[in-house]
C-alpha positions in Angstrom: 25.7 33.7 16.5 26.4 31.2 13.6 23.5 29.0 14.7 21.1 31.9 14.1 22.4 32.3 10.5 21.8 28.7 9.5 18.7 27.9 7.6 16.2 26.0 9.6 15.8 22.4 8.3 12.6 21.8 6.4 10.4 19.2 7.9 10.0 16.5 5.4 6.6 14.9 5.1 6.7 11.2 5.6 4.8 9.2 3.0 2.3 7.0 4.7 0.7 5.1 1.9 3.4 2.4 1.9 4.5 2.8 -1.8 8.1 3.5 -1.0 8.4 0.4 1.2 6.7 -1.7 -1.4 9.0 -0.4 -4.0 12.2 -1.1 -2.0 11.3 -4.3 -0.2 8.3 -5.8 -2.0 6.3 -5.7 1.2 3.0 -4.0 1.8 1.7 -2.7 5.1 0.2 -5.4 7.4 -3.3 -4.1 7.1 -3.1 -4.1 3.2 -2.2 -7.7 2.6 -5.2 -8.0 0.3 -3.3 -5.7 -2.2 -0.4 -8.3 -2.3 -3.0 -11.0 -3.2 -4.4 -8.8 -5.9 -1.0 -8.1 -7.4 -0.2 -11.9 -7.3 -3.4 -12.6 -9.1 -2.8 -9.9 -11.7 0.8 -11.2 -12.4 -0.4 -14.8 -12.7 -3.2 -13.7 -15.1 -0.9 -11.7 -17.3 1.6 -14.6 -17.5 -1.3 -17.0 -18.4 -2.6 -14.6 -21.1 0.8 -13.9 -22.6 2.5 -17.3 -21.9 0.7 -19.5 -20.9 3.6 -20.2 -18.6 6.5 -18.0 -17.4 8.9 -20.2 -19.4 7.0 -19.2 -22.6 7.6 -15.5 -22.1 10.6 -13.5 -23.4 12.8 -11.7 -20.9 11.4 -8.4 -22.1 7.8 -9.6 -21.4 8.8 -10.7 -17.9 10.4 -7.4 -17.2 7.4 -5.5 -18.4 5.0 -7.6 -16.3 7.2 -7.2 -13.2 7.4 -3.4 -13.7 3.7 -3.3 -14.3 3.1 -5.1 -11.0 5.4 -2.7 -9.1 3.5 0.2 -10.6 0.1 -1.3 -9.8 1.3 -1.9 -6.2 2.2 1.7 -5.7 -1.0 2.9 -7.4 -3.2 0.7 -5.2 -1.4 1.8 -2.0 -1.9 5.5 -2.9 -5.6 4.9 -3.7 -6.2 3.1 -0.5 -4.5 5.9 1.5 -6.6 8.5 -0.4 -9.8 6.6 0.5 -8.9 6.7 4.2 -7.6 10.3 4.4 -9.3 12.0 1.4 -7.6 13.5 -1.6 -7.1 17.0 -0.4 -4.8 18.5 2.2 -6.2 22.0 2.7 -6.9 23.4 -0.7 -4.3 21.2 -2.5 -4.2 17.6 -3.7 -2.3 15.3 -1.5 1.4 15.1 -2.7 1.2 11.5 -4.0 -1.8 12.3 -6.2 -0.4 15.6 -7.4 3.1 14.5 -8.4 3.1 10.8 -9.4 -0.3 9.2 -9.5 -1.2 10.2 -13.1 2.3 9.4 -14.4 2.1 5.9 -12.8 -1.3 5.3 -14.4 -0.1 6.5 -17.8 3.0 4.2 -17.5 0.7 1.3 -16.7 -1.4 2.0 -19.8 1.7 2.2 -22.0 3.1 -1.0 -20.5 -0.1 -2.8 -21.2 0.1 -1.6 -24.8 3.7 -2.9 -25.0 2.5 -6.3 -23.8 -0.1 -6.3 -26.6 -3.1 -5.7 -24.4 -5.2 -2.9 -25.8 -8.4 -1.3 -24.7 -10.6 -3.6 -26.8 -9.1 -6.6 -25.1 -9.5 -5.0 -21.7 -13.2 -4.4 -22.3 -13.8 -8.2 -22.5 -13.2 -8.6 -18.8 -13.1 -5.9 -16.1 -10.7 -5.9 -13.2 -13.5 -6.6 -10.8 -14.7 -9.6 -12.9 -11.1 -10.8 -13.0 -10.8 -10.6 -9.2 -14.1 -12.4 -8.8 -12.9 -15.2 -11.1 -9.7 -15.4 -9.1 -11.5 -15.6 -5.8 -13.9 -18.3 -7.2 -10.9 -20.3 -8.4 -9.1 -19.9 -5.1 -12.2 -21.0 -3.2 -12.6 -24.1 -5.4 -8.9 -25.0 -4.9 -9.4 -24.7 -1.1 -12.5 -26.8 -1.1 -10.7 -29.4 -3.1 -7.9 -29.4 -0.6 -10.3 -29.9 2.3 -12.0 -32.9 0.6 -8.6 -34.6 0.2 
């Protein structure tokens, strides 16, 4: 009789975008390794802009950059999952977009401001241009290695 009086357990939805795993372990799903390369490039770029080396940065700047990279990782994983599955579940937004996506993006914006990077500076080079530059530099390094 007691078993019938107990509330049934709610089925918890499992997050499948990989953000929680990235947050707790620093790893991204196997099929999303390109995001890890993107995050590494962004971190290196921010250090170069603020530093130019990691040793030139204050502890506070390093913390802000590392938090920013964590946030960007989660945001990118959420975006990629939304591209695959769509942004709606039924008539409602998927939970990750509904509850945290906007807050994460706002925190990124505020963190960039704290680092001294404002919108006017960001207009000088877009994220896509930065990624293209990074890829070109990487290819040039690989070609130089091959020639050696």
